[in-house]
C-alpha positions in Angstrom: 35.5 -7.9 42.6 32.4 -9.7 41.7 29.2 -7.9 40.6 26.5 -9.1 43.0 23.9 -6.8 41.5 22.8 -9.0 38.6 19.8 -11.1 37.7 19.4 -14.3 35.6 15.6 -14.8 35.4 13.4 -16.0 32.5 9.7 -16.2 32.4 8.0 -17.8 29.4 4.4 -18.7 28.5 4.1 -21.1 25.6 3.1 -24.5 24.4 5.1 -27.7 24.5 6.5 -28.9 21.2 6.5 -32.5 22.3 6.3 -34.7 25.4 9.1 -34.3 27.9 12.0 -36.7 27.6 12.8 -37.9 31.2 15.9 -39.8 32.2 17.2 -40.8 35.6 20.9 -40.2 36.3 22.5 -43.6 37.1 24.7 -42.6 40.0 22.0 -40.6 41.9 18.6 -41.8 40.4 17.9 -38.1 40.0 15.4 -37.2 37.3 16.1 -34.8 34.4 13.5 -33.8 31.9 14.1 -32.0 28.6 11.5 -30.5 26.2 11.0 -27.7 23.8 8.6 -24.7 24.3 7.2 -22.5 21.6 6.4 -18.9 22.2 4.6 -16.7 19.7 4.5 -13.0 19.2 2.7 -10.8 16.7 4.7 -8.3 14.6 3.7 -5.8 12.0 4.8 -6.6 8.5 4.7 -3.4 6.3 4.4 -5.6 3.2 1.3 -7.3 4.4 -2.2 -6.0 5.4 -2.1 -8.3 8.5 0.1 -8.9 11.4 2.3 -12.0 11.3 3.2 -14.5 14.0 6.8 -15.1 14.9 7.5 -18.4 16.7 10.6 -18.8 18.9 11.6 -22.3 20.2 13.2 -22.6 23.6 15.1 -25.6 25.0 13.9 -26.4 28.6 15.7 -28.5 31.2 14.1 -29.5 34.5 15.7 -31.4 37.5 14.6 -33.5 40.4 11.0 -33.8 41.6 9.9 -31.1 39.2 11.2 -33.3 36.3 9.0 -36.1 37.6 6.1 -33.7 37.7 6.7 -32.9 34.0 6.7 -36.6 33.1 3.3 -37.1 34.8 1.5 -33.9 33.7 3.0 -32.3 30.6 2.1 -33.4 27.1 2.6 -32.0 23.7 0.5 -28.9 23.1 -0.1 -28.0 26.7 0.2 -24.3 27.5 2.5 -23.6 30.5 4.3 -20.8 32.3 7.9 -21.4 33.2 10.0 -19.4 35.5 13.7 -20.2 35.6 17.2 -19.1 34.5 19.4 -19.3 31.5 22.2 -21.9 31.5 24.9 -22.3 28.9 26.9 -25.6 28.7 29.7 -26.9 26.5 30.6 -30.4 25.4 32.4 -32.3 22.7 30.3 -34.2 20.2 31.0 -37.7 19.0 33.3 -36.3 16.2 35.3 -34.3 18.8 33.8 -30.9 17.8 33.2 -28.3 20.6 29.5 -27.6 21.0 27.6 -25.0 23.0 23.9 -24.7 23.9 21.8 -22.3 26.0 18.8 -23.7 27.8 16.2 -22.5 30.3 16.6 -24.3 33.6 13.0 -24.3 34.9 12.5 -23.7 38.6 8.7 -23.3 38.5 6.1 -24.6 36.1 2.4 -23.6 36.0 -0.1 -25.5 33.8 -2.4 -23.0 32.1 -5.8 -23.5 30.5 -9.0 -25.3 31.5 -8.8 -28.6 33.3 -11.0 -30.3 30.7 -9.0 -28.8 27.9 -6.7 -31.4 26.4 -4.2 -28.6 25.7 -3.9 -27.4 29.3 -4.7 -27.7 32.9 -4.8 -25.3 35.8 -2.5 -26.9 38.4 1.0 -25.8 39.2 4.2 -26.7 41.0 6.9 -24.3 41.8 10.0 -24.0 43.9 9.7 -20.9 46.1 12.9 -18.9 46.5 12.9 -19.2 50.3 11.6 -22.8 50.8 12.7 -26.3 50.2 9.3 -27.6 49.2 7.3 -27.3 46.0 4.0 -25.5 46.4 0.8 -25.1 44.5 -1.9 -22.4 44.7 -4.7 -22.8 47.1 -7.6 -24.3 45.1 -10.2 -24.6 47.8 -11.9 -21.4 46.6 -12.0 -22.4 42.9 -15.2 -24.2 41.8 -14.6 -27.5 40.1 -11.0 -28.0 41.4 -10.7 -31.6 42.5 -8.1 -34.3 42.3 -5.1 -32.0 42.4 -1.6 -33.6 42.0 0.0 -34.5 45.4 2.5 -32.2 47.1 6.1 -33.0 46.2 8.9 -32.5 48.7 12.4 -31.5 47.6 15.6 -31.5 49.6 19.0 -30.0 48.9 20.1 -33.1 47.1 17.7 -32.3 44.3 19.4 -29.0 43.5 22.0 -29.3 40.7 24.7 -27.0 42.2 
């Protein structure tokens, strides 16, 4: 019997380690973006009078229209919030060795920071759990919010499973 009471959910806030690498799959012209995300946490070091910063690097993969959004709006150093799930995949490298990696498959990305800040923005795109379209927050009530990215529609063909 399968355990249906489980959850695979990841939420990360960090900065891009580099610009996203975007490819289009030849058979479907579907976009895939990959990039690294750095998260920092402070921890107490008893051998030092100050707290130290521990950086963790995460591999991020994004599919479909959200990957195209990444290509247009994400750059190295931008602070973002990602919501997604862990995926582990296996493959054989060029020497025939079995390889395994675990990545975060992003389902929602929110750009953080000030609009005029070169390290961030305040727009977002996400895939709601119950809808087939990407959405962004209502920005009519936020002063200085203009020129938001266009809405992006997604259909079932963009979902990788």
